[in-house]
C-alpha positions in Angstrom: 0.0 0.0 0.0 1.4 3.3 -1.0 1.4 6.3 1.3 -2.2 7.1 2.1 -1.7 10.9 2.0 -0.2 10.6 -1.5 -3.1 8.4 -2.5 -5.6 10.9 -1.1 -4.0 13.6 -3.2 -4.2 11.4 -6.3 -7.9 10.9 -5.6 -8.4 14.6 -5.8 -8.2 15.9 -2.2 -6.6 19.3 -1.8 -5.3 18.5 1.7 -4.2 15.3 3.3 -2.5 15.4 6.7 -1.9 13.1 9.6 -4.6 12.7 12.2 -4.0 11.3 15.7 -7.0 9.1 16.6 -6.3 9.9 20.3 -7.4 13.5 19.7 -11.0 12.4 18.7 -13.7 13.4 21.0 -17.2 12.0 20.5 -19.5 14.7 21.8 -23.3 14.3 22.6 -23.9 17.9 21.6 -22.8 17.2 18.1 -25.1 14.2 18.0 -27.9 16.5 19.3 -27.3 18.7 16.3 -28.0 15.6 14.1 -31.3 15.1 15.9 -32.4 18.6 14.9 -32.4 17.1 11.4 -31.3 20.3 9.5 -29.6 18.0 6.9 -32.8 15.9 6.5 -30.9 12.6 7.0 -31.6 11.9 10.6 -33.5 8.6 11.0 -33.5 8.3 7.2 -30.2 6.6 6.5 -28.1 3.6 7.6 -25.2 6.0 7.8 -26.9 8.6 10.1 -28.2 8.5 13.7 -29.8 6.6 15.2 -29.1 3.7 12.8 -25.3 4.4 12.6 -24.7 3.5 16.3 -24.2 5.2 19.6 -21.3 7.5 20.7 -19.9 4.7 22.8 -19.9 2.3 19.9 -18.0 5.0 17.8 -15.5 5.6 20.6 -14.9 1.8 20.7 -14.6 1.5 16.9 -12.2 4.5 16.7 -10.2 3.3 19.7 -9.0 0.3 17.6 -7.0 2.5 15.2 -3.5 3.8 15.7 -3.2 6.2 12.8 -5.3 8.5 10.6 -5.4 11.0 7.8 -7.5 14.1 7.6 -8.6 15.0 4.0 -10.1 18.1 2.6 -11.5 19.3 -0.7 -11.0 23.1 -0.7 -12.6 25.2 -3.5 -13.4 28.7 -4.5 -16.7 30.4 -3.8 -17.8 34.0 -4.6 -19.6 34.4 -1.3 -21.5 32.3 1.2 -24.6 32.4 -1.1 -22.7 30.8 -4.0 -24.7 27.6 -3.7 -23.7 26.3 -7.1 -20.0 26.4 -6.2 -20.6 25.1 -2.7 -22.6 22.1 -4.1 -19.9 21.4 -6.7 -17.2 21.3 -4.0 -19.4 19.0 -2.0 -19.9 16.7 -5.0 -16.2 16.8 -5.8 -15.4 15.8 -2.2 -17.9 12.9 -2.2 -16.2 11.7 -5.5 -12.8 12.0 -4.0 -13.9 10.2 -0.8 -15.6 7.3 -2.6 -12.6 6.9 -4.9 -10.1 6.8 -2.0 -12.2 4.5 0.1 -12.7 2.1 -2.8 -9.0 2.0 -3.4 -8.2 1.5 0.3 -10.8 -1.2 0.9 -9.7 -3.1 -2.1 -6.3 -3.4 -0.4 -7.9 -5.0 2.7 -6.3 -2.3 4.9 -8.0 -2.3 8.3 -9.7 1.1 8.3 -12.6 3.3 9.3 -13.5 6.0 6.8 -15.7 8.9 8.0 -17.2 11.2 5.4 -18.9 14.6 5.1 -22.7 14.6 5.4 -24.6 11.4 4.8 -23.6 8.4 2.7 -23.6 9.1 -1.0 -23.4 5.5 -2.4 -27.1 5.3 -3.3 -29.4 7.8 -4.7 -32.1 6.7 -2.1 -31.2 4.8 1.1 -33.1 1.6 1.9 -33.4 2.6 5.6 -35.4 1.4 7.4 -37.3 -0.9 5.0 -34.5 -3.1 3.8 -30.8 -3.8 4.6 -28.1 -1.5 3.2 -27.2 -2.4 -0.4 -23.5 -1.8 0.3 -22.8 -2.4 4.0 -19.1 -2.6 3.5 -19.0 0.7 1.7 -21.6 2.7 3.6 -19.9 5.4 5.7 -21.1 7.7 8.4 -20.1 11.3 8.5 -17.7 12.7 11.1 -20.6 14.6 12.6 -22.9 11.6 12.8 -20.3 9.9 15.0 -20.3 12.9 17.3 -17.1 14.6 16.1 -16.9 18.4 15.9 -15.0 18.8 12.6 -13.4 22.2 13.4 -12.1 20.8 16.7 -10.7 17.7 14.9 -8.9 20.0 12.5 -7.6 22.3 15.2 -6.4 19.4 17.4 -4.4 18.0 14.4 -2.9 21.3 13.1 -5.1 21.4 9.9 -7.0 24.6 9.0 -10.7 24.4 9.0 -11.4 27.9 7.6 -9.4 29.0 4.6 -10.8 32.5 4.6 -13.1 34.6 2.4 -13.8 33.0 -1.0 -12.9 29.5 0.1 -15.0 26.5 1.2 -13.6 23.2 2.6 -15.2 19.9 3.1 -13.4 17.6 5.6 -13.3 13.7 5.8 -11.0 11.3 7.6 -9.8 7.8 7.5 -8.5 5.9 10.6 -6.3 2.9 10.0 -3.9 0.3 11.3 -0.8 -0.7 9.3 
């Protein structure tokens, strides 16, 4: 397996930096934001709460990994109302994430990928009526697991805000060599 940071860049991410899994804090207040359902995924997806598991389950899962990378897709926007550019950056990030995860999983590396927003594998999730179509490639967001993304970035020396005219979407991948 080649260097994961280099692979992340090859997959299109703008930023790929080391993440120390010991810095991760799974916070109930972040999960409470999910319950407010502003993203319209709460209780509608296998990758989102409550179906994705409890904070304790996420602490246990993450605790099994010794390394990680923090990945970002950073793009240009005219202003905070430039929805077309914002959506394009989000779509690009999802493509980068799925490409990276597919490559990593195919190597059988022991890993835990965490995305941005809800899972993007299927146009419509089967939850709760049928099992997930791709359970080995369905990934929860950092927020769904209780992680405050700006805090994860700060705790690992990675910018979260790139200033006026920029938008960043952040994902991570925990792994063992």
